[in-house]
N, CA, C and O atoms as a printed pandas DataFrame, in Angstrom:
     atom_number atom_name residue_name chain_id  residue_number  x_coord  y_coord  z_coord
0              1         N          PRO        A               1   92.594   84.360  111.779
1              2        CA          PRO        A               1   93.255   85.584  111.339
2              3         C          PRO        A               1   92.288   86.504  110.594
3              4         O          PRO        A               1   91.297   86.062  110.013
4              5         N          SER        A               2   92.603   87.762  110.630
5              6        CA          SER        A               2   91.796   88.777  109.964
6              7         C          SER        A               2   92.698   89.575  109.033
7              8         O          SER        A               2   93.918   89.415  109.057
8              9         N          TYR        A               3   92.102   90.428  108.219
9             10        CA          TYR        A               3   92.892   91.272  107.330
10            11         C          TYR        A               3   92.605   92.735  107.606
11            12         O          TYR        A               3   91.457   93.176  107.555
12            13         N          PHE        A               4   93.651   93.478  107.896
13            14        CA          PHE        A               4   93.614   94.931  107.956
14            15         C          PHE        A               4   94.809   95.396  107.126
15            16         O          PHE        A               4   95.891   94.822  107.253
16            17         N          PRO        A               5   94.651   96.405  106.289
17            18        CA          PRO        A               5   95.702   96.753  105.335
18            19         C          PRO        A               5   97.008   97.261  105.942
19            20         O          PRO        A               5   98.036   97.239  105.266
20            21         N          PHE        A               6   96.999   97.715  107.188
21            22        CA          PHE        A               6   98.210   98.298  107.756
22            23         C          PHE        A               6   98.863   97.433  108.821
23            24         O          PHE        A               6   99.871   97.826  109.407
24            25         N          THR        A               7   98.296   96.255  109.078
25            26        CA          THR        A               7   98.883   95.353  110.071
26            27         C          THR        A               7   99.018   93.951  109.498
27            28         O          THR        A               7   98.237   93.517  108.651
28            29         N          GLU        A               8  100.055   93.249  109.999
29            30        CA          GLU        A               8  100.251   91.864  109.561
30            31         C          GLU        A               8  101.167   91.166  110.555
31            32         O          GLU        A               8  102.311   91.594  110.706
32            33         N          PRO        A               9  100.739   90.137  111.225
33            34        CA          PRO        A               9   99.413   89.522  111.149
34            35         C          PRO        A               9   98.374   90.385  111.860
35            36         O          PRO        A               9   98.718   91.296  112.612
36            37         N          SER        A              10   97.133   90.094  111.618
37            38        CA          SER        A              10   96.026   90.847  112.201
38            39         C          SER        A              10   95.075   89.903  112.923
39            40         O          SER        A              10   95.041   88.703  112.653
40            41         N          ALA        A              11   94.308   90.465  113.843
41            42        CA          ALA        A              11   93.288   89.693  114.554
42            43         C          ALA        A              11   92.139   90.633  114.880
43            44         O          ALA        A              11   92.288   91.853  114.811
44            45         N          GLU        A              12   91.001   90.070  115.233
45            46        CA          GLU        A              12   89.863   90.890  115.633
46            47         C          GLU        A              12   89.033   90.143  116.657
47            48         O          GLU        A              12   89.107   88.921  116.777
48            49         N          VAL        A              13   88.238   90.912  117.394
49            50        CA          VAL        A              13   87.289   90.342  118.343
50            51         C          VAL        A              13   85.901   90.590  117.773
51            52         O          VAL        A              13   85.539   91.726  117.468
52            53         N          ASP        A              14   85.142   89.539  117.636
53            54        CA          ASP        A              14   83.768   89.628  117.137
54            55         C          ASP        A              14   82.811   89.183  118.236
55            56         O          ASP        A              14   83.129   88.302  119.035
56            57         N          VAL        A              15   81.638   89.802  118.263
57            58        CA          VAL        A              15   80.585   89.391  119.190
58            59         C          VAL        A              15   79.338   89.062  118.385
59            60         O          VAL        A              15   79.150   89.554  117.273
60            61         N          SER        A              16   78.511   88.242  118.955
61            62        CA          SER        A              16   77.252   87.894  118.303
62            63         C          SER        A              16   76.382   89.139  118.195
63            64         O          SER        A              16   76.268   89.903  119.154
64            65         N          CYS        A              17   75.780   89.343  117.057
65            66        CA          CYS        A              17   74.929   90.513  116.833
66            67         C          CYS        A              17   73.646   90.365  117.644
67            68         O          CYS        A              17   72.860   89.443  117.428
68            69         N          THR        A              18   73.449   91.293  118.581
69            70        CA          THR        A              18   72.250   91.236  119.418
70            71         C          THR        A              18   71.038   91.866  118.735
71            72         O          THR        A              18   69.911   91.720  119.207
72            73         N          LEU        A              19   71.270   92.562  117.632
73            74        CA          LEU        A              19   70.136   93.151  116.919
74            75         C          LEU        A              19   69.313   92.082  116.203
75            76         O          LEU        A              19   68.101   92.221  116.042
76            77         N          CYS        A              20   69.994   91.005  115.773
77            78        CA          CYS        A              20   69.288   89.929  115.063
78            79         C          CYS        A              20   69.442   88.583  115.781
79            80         O          CYS        A              20   69.022   87.545  115.270
80            81         N          ASN        A              21   70.052   88.617  116.979
81            82        CA          ASN        A              21   70.325   87.388  117.739
82            83         C          ASN        A              21   71.152   86.388  116.939
83            84         O          ASN        A              21   70.950   85.178  117.048
84            85         N          GLY        A              22   72.089   86.898  116.131
85            86        CA          GLY        A              22   72.996   86.040  115.385
86            87         C          GLY        A              22   72.415   85.422  114.128
87            88         O          GLY        A              22   73.058   84.586  113.493
88            89         N          LYS        A              23   71.197   85.824  113.760
89            90        CA          LYS        A              23   70.555   85.237  112.570
90            91         C          LYS        A              23   71.006   85.906  111.276
91            92         O          LYS        A              23   70.924   85.308  110.204
92            93         N          GLY        A              24   71.483   87.151  111.376
93            94        CA          GLY        A              24   71.927   87.887  110.196
94            95         C          GLY        A              24   71.013   89.054  109.887
95            96         O          GLY        A              24   69.799   88.890  109.770
96            97         N          CYS        A              25   71.607   90.247  109.755
97            98        CA          CYS        A              25   70.846   91.455  109.423
98            99         C          CYS        A              25   71.785   92.412  108.695
99           100         O          CYS        A              25   72.957   92.098  108.486
100          101         N          ASN        A              26   71.272   93.576  108.311
101          102        CA          ASN        A              26   72.119   94.517  107.579
102          103         C          ASN        A              26   73.227   95.098  108.452
103          104         O          ASN        A              26   74.254   95.522  107.920
104          105         N          VAL        A              27   73.056   95.132  109.771
105          106        CA          VAL        A              27   74.093   95.660  110.658
106          107         C          VAL        A              27   75.312   94.739  110.675
107          108         O          VAL        A              27   76.447   95.211  110.600
108          109         N          CYS        A              28   75.083   93.432  110.772
109          110        CA          CYS        A              28   76.197   92.464  110.828
110          111         C          CYS        A              28   76.532   91.904  109.446
111          112         O          CYS        A              28   77.281   90.934  109.324
112          113         N          LYS        A              29   75.977   92.515  108.424
113          114        CA          LYS        A              29   76.192   92.074  107.031
114          115         C          LYS        A              29   75.792   90.612  106.842
115          116         O          LYS        A              29   76.419   89.863  106.092
116          117         N          TYR        A              30   74.739   90.240  107.540
117          118        CA          TYR        A              30   74.134   88.901  107.422
118          119         C          TYR        A              30   75.081   87.769  107.816
119          120         O          TYR        A              30   74.958   86.646  107.327
120          121         N          THR        A              31   76.045   88.083  108.722
121          122        CA          THR        A              31   76.948   87.045  109.224
122          123         C          THR        A              31   76.556   86.578  110.617
123          124         O          THR        A              31   76.930   85.483  111.037
124          125         N          GLY        A              32   75.796   87.414  111.338
125          126        CA          GLY        A              32   75.460   87.107  112.724
126          127         C          GLY        A              32   76.517   87.593  113.702
127          128         O          GLY        A              32   76.353   87.434  114.912
128          129         N          TRP        A              33   77.610   88.189  113.197
129          130        CA          TRP        A              33   78.724   88.638  114.027
130          131         C          TRP        A              33   79.057   90.097  113.746
131          132         O          TRP        A              33   78.863   90.581  112.631
132          133         N          LEU        A              34   79.562   90.798  114.764
133          134        CA          LEU        A              34   79.939   92.198  114.623
134          135         C          LEU        A              34   81.337   92.395  115.212
135          136         O          LEU        A              34   81.586   92.042  116.365
136          137         N          GLU        A              35   82.239   92.954  114.421
137          138        CA          GLU        A              35   83.603   93.214  114.892
138          139         C          GLU        A              35   83.587   94.402  115.838
139          140         O          GLU        A              35   83.022   95.447  115.516
140          141         N          ILE        A              36   84.211   94.249  117.017
141          142        CA          ILE        A              36   84.292   95.364  117.960
142          143         C          ILE        A              36   85.729   95.783  118.254
143          144         O          ILE        A              36   85.951   96.837  118.850
144          145         N          LEU        A              37   86.710   94.975  117.846
145          146        CA          LEU        A              37   88.100   95.328  118.092
146          147         C          LEU        A              37   88.976   94.712  117.011
147          148         O          LEU        A              37   88.827   93.539  116.671
148          149         N          GLY        A              38   89.884   95.509  116.480
149          150        CA          GLY        A              38   90.856   95.014  115.510
150          151         C          GLY        A              38   92.257   95.311  116.007
151          152         O          GLY        A              38   92.478   96.308  116.696
152          153         N          CYS        A              39   93.209   94.447  115.660
153          154        CA          CYS        A              39   94.568   94.664  116.136
154          155         C          CYS        A              39   95.563   93.935  115.237
155          156         O          CYS        A              39   95.186   93.123  114.392
156          157         N          GLY        A              40   96.828   94.244  115.438
157          158        CA          GLY        A              40   97.870   93.550  114.699
158          159         C          GLY        A              40   99.200   94.260  114.796
159          160         O          GLY        A              40   99.297   95.371  115.319
160          161         N          MET        A              41  100.225   93.599  114.282
161          162        CA          MET        A              41  101.558   94.189  114.219
162          163         C          MET        A              41  101.597   95.154  113.029
163          164         O          MET        A              41  101.169   94.812  111.927
164          165         N          VAL        A              42  102.111   96.356  113.266
165          166        CA          VAL        A              42  102.164   97.366  112.211
166          167         C          VAL        A              42  103.084   96.878  111.095
167          168         O          VAL        A              42  104.212   96.450  111.341
168          169         N          ASP        A              43  102.580   96.949  109.870
169          170        CA          ASP        A              43  103.357   96.549  108.694
170          171         C          ASP        A              43  104.602   97.440  108.604
171          172         O          ASP        A              43  104.484   98.660  108.713
172          173         N          PRO        A              44  105.782   96.863  108.410
173          174        CA          PRO        A              44  107.016   97.660  108.311
174          175         C          PRO        A              44  106.949   98.759  107.255
175          176         O          PRO        A              44  107.592   99.796  107.418
176          177         N          ASN        A              45  106.199   98.565  106.190
177          178        CA          ASN        A              45  106.059   99.605  105.161
178          179         C          ASN        A              45  105.390  100.855  105.718
179          180         O          ASN        A              45  105.693  101.966  105.283
180          181         N          VAL        A              46  104.491  100.685  106.666
181          182        CA          VAL        A              46  103.831  101.834  107.294
182          183         C          VAL        A              46  104.855  102.620  108.108
183          184         O          VAL        A              46  104.905  103.848  108.034
184          185         N          LEU        A              47  105.664  101.912  108.879
185          186        CA          LEU        A              47  106.700  102.589  109.667
186          187         C          LEU        A              47  107.671  103.332  108.755
187          188         O          LEU        A              47  108.008  104.488  109.011
188          189         N          ASP        A              48  108.116  102.673  107.699
189          190        CA          ASP        A              48  109.034  103.312  106.749
190          191         C          ASP        A              48  108.418  104.573  106.147
191          192         O          ASP        A              48  109.099  105.589  106.006
192          193         N          ALA        A              49  107.145  104.514  105.796
193          194        CA          ALA        A              49  106.458  105.668  105.201
194          195         C          ALA        A              49  106.361  106.839  106.180
195          196         O          ALA        A              49  106.221  107.989  105.765
196          197         N          CYS        A              50  106.435  106.543  107.474
197          198        CA          CYS        A              50  106.374  107.589  108.504
198          199         C          CYS        A              50  107.761  108.056  108.932
199          200         O          CYS        A              50  107.899  108.863  109.852
200          201         N          GLY        A              51  108.791  107.540  108.252
201          202        CA          GLY        A              51  110.149  107.936  108.593
202          203         C          GLY        A              51  110.701  107.222  109.816
203          204         O          GLY        A              51  111.654  107.702  110.429
204          205         N          ILE        A              52  110.125  106.094  110.180
205          206        CA          ILE        A              52  110.583  105.308  111.330
206          207         C          ILE        A              52  111.323  104.084  110.803
207          208         O          ILE        A              52  110.823  103.374  109.930
208          209         N          ASP        A              53  112.492  103.847  111.329
209          210        CA          ASP        A              53  113.316  102.721  110.881
210          211         C          ASP        A              53  112.678  101.405  111.320
211          212         O          ASP        A              53  112.716  101.057  112.501
212          213         N          ALA        A              54  112.095  100.680  110.379
213          214        CA          ALA        A              54  111.391   99.431  110.683
214          215         C          ALA        A              54  112.342   98.311  111.084
215          216         O          ALA        A              54  111.904   97.286  111.605
216          217         N          LYS        A              55  113.633   98.494  110.848
217          218        CA          LYS        A              55  114.602   97.487  111.291
218          219         C          LYS        A              55  114.936   97.658  112.768
219          220         O          LYS        A              55  115.416   96.731  113.422
220          221         N          GLU        A              56  114.674   98.863  113.284
221          222        CA          GLU        A              56  114.958   99.140  114.694
222          223         C          GLU        A              56  113.695   99.116  115.555
223          224         O          GLU        A              56  113.747   98.754  116.730
224          225         N          PHE        A              57  112.562   99.503  114.968
225          226        CA          PHE        A              57  111.325   99.618  115.734
226          227         C          PHE        A              57  110.222   98.749  115.139
227          228         O          PHE        A              57  110.195   98.489  113.935
228          229         N          THR        A              58  109.325   98.310  115.997
229          230        CA          THR        A              58  108.103   97.622  115.571
230          231         C          THR        A              58  106.935   98.311  116.257
231          232         O          THR        A              58  107.132   99.129  117.156
232          233         N          GLY        A              59  105.751   97.989  115.847
233          234        CA          GLY        A              59  104.585   98.601  116.470
234          235         C          GLY        A              59  103.419   97.644  116.537
235          236         O          GLY        A              59  103.300   96.720  115.733
236          237         N          PHE        A              60  102.564   97.881  117.509
237          238        CA          PHE        A              60  101.340   97.110  117.667
238          239         C          PHE        A              60  100.187   98.092  117.610
239          240         O          PHE        A              60  100.172   99.076  118.348
240          241         N          ALA        A              61   99.232   97.838  116.750
241          242        CA          ALA        A              61   98.083   98.729  116.597
242          243         C          ALA        A              61   96.823   98.012  117.057
243          244         O          ALA        A              61   96.660   96.812  116.836
244          245         N          PHE        A              62   95.935   98.762  117.698
245          246        CA          PHE        A              62   94.642   98.191  118.075
246          247         C          PHE        A              62   93.621   99.308  118.184
247          248         O          PHE        A              62   93.966  100.461  118.445
248          249         N          GLY        A              63   92.408   98.967  117.989
249          250        CA          GLY        A              63   91.338   99.939  118.116
250          251         C          GLY        A              63   90.039   99.247  118.466
251          252         O          GLY        A              63   89.659   98.248  117.856
252          253         N          MET        A              64   89.369   99.797  119.457
253          254        CA          MET        A              64   88.097   99.228  119.891
254          255         C          MET        A              64   86.974  100.129  119.408
255          256         O          MET        A              64   87.037  101.349  119.561
256          257         N          GLY        A              65   85.966   99.538  118.835
257          258        CA          GLY        A              65   84.827  100.299  118.347
258          259         C          GLY        A              65   83.769  100.474  119.424
259          260         O          GLY        A              65   82.778   99.744  119.463
260          261         N          VAL        A              66   83.992  101.463  120.310
261          262        CA          VAL        A              66   83.021  101.671  121.393
262          263         C          VAL        A              66   81.650  102.044  120.835
263          264         O          VAL        A              66   80.622  101.768  121.452
264          265         N          GLU        A              67   81.649  102.680  119.654
265          266        CA          GLU        A              67   80.363  103.021  119.048
266          267         C          GLU        A              67   79.609  101.758  118.631
267          268         O          GLU        A              67   78.378  101.757  118.595
268          269         N          ARG        A              68   80.322  100.704  118.323
269          270        CA          ARG        A              68   79.651   99.444  117.966
270          271         C          ARG        A              68   79.033   98.788  119.190
271          272         O          ARG        A              68   77.962   98.187  119.108
272          273         N          ILE        A              69   79.714   98.906  120.325
273          274        CA          ILE        A              69   79.141   98.372  121.563
274          275         C          ILE        A              69   77.881   99.157  121.915
275          276         O          ILE        A              69   76.868   98.574  122.302
276          277         N          ALA        A              70   77.947  100.490  121.778
277          278        CA          ALA        A              70   76.761  101.317  122.026
278          279         C          ALA        A              70   75.664  100.992  121.016
279          280         O          ALA        A              70   74.481  101.009  121.355
280          281         N          GLN        A              71   76.050  100.700  119.789
281          282        CA          GLN        A              71   75.081  100.335  118.757
282          283         C          GLN        A              71   74.287   99.108  119.182
283          284         O          GLN        A              71   73.068   99.064  119.019
284          285         N          LEU        A              72   74.975   98.117  119.724
285          286        CA          LEU        A              72   74.291   96.906  120.173
286          287         C          LEU        A              72   73.445   97.171  121.414
287          288         O          LEU        A              72   72.311   96.700  121.509
288          289         N          LYS        A              73   73.998   97.929  122.371
289          290        CA          LYS        A              73   73.270   98.201  123.612
290          291         C          LYS        A              73   71.982   98.976  123.354
291          292         O          LYS        A              73   70.935   98.650  123.914
292          293         N          TYR        A              74   72.060  100.001  122.506
293          294        CA          TYR        A              74   70.905  100.864  122.261
294          295         C          TYR        A              74   70.120  100.476  121.010
295          296         O          TYR        A              74   69.178  101.170  120.627
296          297         N          ARG        A              75   70.505   99.371  120.375
297          298        CA          ARG        A              75   69.803   98.834  119.215
298          299         C          ARG        A              75   69.717   99.857  118.072
299          300         O          ARG        A              75   68.666  100.036  117.458
300          301         N          VAL        A              76   70.838  100.515  117.805
301          302        CA          VAL        A              76   70.935  101.494  116.723
302          303         C          VAL        A              76   71.264  100.735  115.437
303          304         O          VAL        A              76   72.257  100.009  115.384
304          305         N          THR        A              77   70.456  100.896  114.424
305          306        CA          THR        A              77   70.645  100.117  113.200
306          307         C          THR        A              77   71.580  100.768  112.182
307          308         O          THR        A              77   72.003  100.109  111.233
308          309         N          ASP        A              78   71.910  102.049  112.361
309          310        CA          ASP        A              78   72.797  102.732  111.418
310          311         C          ASP        A              78   73.887  103.465  112.191
311          312         O          ASP        A              78   73.611  104.457  112.866
312          313         N          LEU        A              79   75.109  102.987  112.097
313          314        CA          LEU        A              79   76.245  103.538  112.828
314          315         C          LEU        A              79   76.503  105.004  112.483
315          316         O          LEU        A              79   77.035  105.745  113.309
316          317         N          ARG        A              80   76.142  105.425  111.298
317          318        CA          ARG        A              80   76.384  106.809  110.868
318          319         C          ARG        A              80   75.611  107.823  111.699
319          320         O          ARG        A              80   75.983  108.996  111.733
320          321         N          LEU        A              81   74.556  107.404  112.363
321          322        CA          LEU        A              81   73.765  108.327  113.177
322          323         C          LEU        A              81   74.596  108.969  114.290
323          324         O          LEU        A              81   74.325  110.102  114.686
324          325         N          TYR        A              82   75.598  108.262  114.792
325          326        CA          TYR        A              82   76.431  108.805  115.870
326          327         C          TYR        A              82   77.232  110.022  115.430
327          328         O          TYR        A              82   77.544  110.871  116.265
328          329         N          SER        A              83   77.571  110.139  114.171
329          330        CA          SER        A              83   78.416  111.245  113.712
330          331         C          SER        A              83   77.645  112.351  112.994
331          332         O          SER        A              83   78.251  113.316  112.528
332          333         N          GLU        A              84   76.343  112.231  112.898
333          334        CA          GLU        A              84   75.558  113.251  112.194
334          335         C          GLU        A              84   75.147  114.416  113.086
335          336         O          GLU        A              84   74.638  115.422  112.591
336          337         N          ASN        A              85   75.361  114.295  114.404
337          338        CA          ASN        A              85   75.066  115.362  115.368
338          339         C          ASN        A              85   73.615  115.821  115.353
339          340         O          ASN        A              85   73.330  117.000  115.560
340          341         N          ASP        A              86   72.711  114.905  115.112
341          342        CA          ASP        A              86   71.282  115.211  115.162
342          343         C          ASP        A              86   70.839  115.108  116.619
343          344         O          ASP        A              86   70.836  114.025  117.204
344          345         N          ILE        A              87   70.468  116.241  117.190
345          346        CA          ILE        A              87   70.114  116.293  118.605
346          347         C          ILE        A              87   68.938  115.371  118.931
347          348         O          ILE        A              87   68.850  114.850  120.043
348          349         N          ARG        A              88   68.043  115.168  117.976
349          350        CA          ARG        A              88   66.908  114.261  118.224
350          351         C          ARG        A              88   67.391  112.840  118.475
351          352         O          ARG        A              88   66.795  112.111  119.269
352          353         N          PHE        A              89   68.455  112.447  117.811
353          354        CA          PHE        A              89   69.038  111.119  118.028
354          355         C          PHE        A              89   69.900  111.104  119.287
355          356         O          PHE        A              89   69.786  110.193  120.107
356          357         N          LEU        A              90   70.759  112.106  119.441
357          358        CA          LEU        A              90   71.740  112.111  120.521
358          359         C          LEU        A              90   71.137  112.304  121.902
359          360         O          LEU        A              90   71.713  111.832  122.883
360          361         N          LYS        A              91   70.002  112.980  122.016
361          362        CA          LYS        A              91   69.465  113.275  123.347
362          363         C          LYS        A              91   69.044  112.027  124.114
363          364         O          LYS        A              91   68.895  112.089  125.335
364          365         N          GLN        A              92   68.850  110.914  123.448
365          366        CA          GLN        A              92   68.487  109.684  124.157
366          367         C          GLN        A              92   69.640  109.156  125.015
367          368         O          GLN        A              92   69.420  108.318  125.889
368          369         N          PHE        A              93   70.863  109.633  124.776
369          370        CA          PHE        A              93   72.022  109.130  125.503
370          371         C          PHE        A              93   72.411  109.990  126.698
371          372         O          PHE        A              93   73.194  109.544  127.536
372          373         N          THR        A              94   71.891  111.207  126.803
373          374        CA          THR        A              94   72.227  112.095  127.908
374          375         C          THR        A              94   70.950  112.626  128.536
375          376         O          THR        A              94   70.208  113.368  127.893
376          377         N          PRO        A              95   70.684  112.258  129.784
377          378        CA          PRO        A              95   69.473  112.753  130.437
378          379         C          PRO        A              95   69.515  114.271  130.596
379          380         O          PRO        A              95   70.570  114.844  130.871
380          381         N          GLY        A              96   68.395  114.901  130.426
381          382        CA          GLY        A              96   68.289  116.328  130.661
382          383         C          GLY        A              96   68.514  117.213  129.454
383          384         O          GLY        A              96   68.456  118.436  129.581
384          385         N          ILE        A              97   68.768  116.644  128.293
385          386        CA          ILE        A              97   68.951  117.489  127.099
386          387         C          ILE        A              97   67.615  117.626  126.404
387          388         O          ILE        A              97   67.521  118.293  125.373
């Protein structure tokens, strides 16, 4: 089991960190593993806060970190680089830029 604040129970999919071959690095927080997907049943308090009757409805939440998969494939050591819009970094992903 995993912990996410808005789902209960929760689960996640982890893959071996290819940047350090599972030995531990700053990307995988020295665990050798990297979470790429999180999921779980939406906590009834979240539904109630959104005005949805939690006694009538339930929800399942999931999210896949495609940027984490790209991080492993392209050996990017800092995930924040994807959102900084630095063309010098981004041009490696699109030919012809």
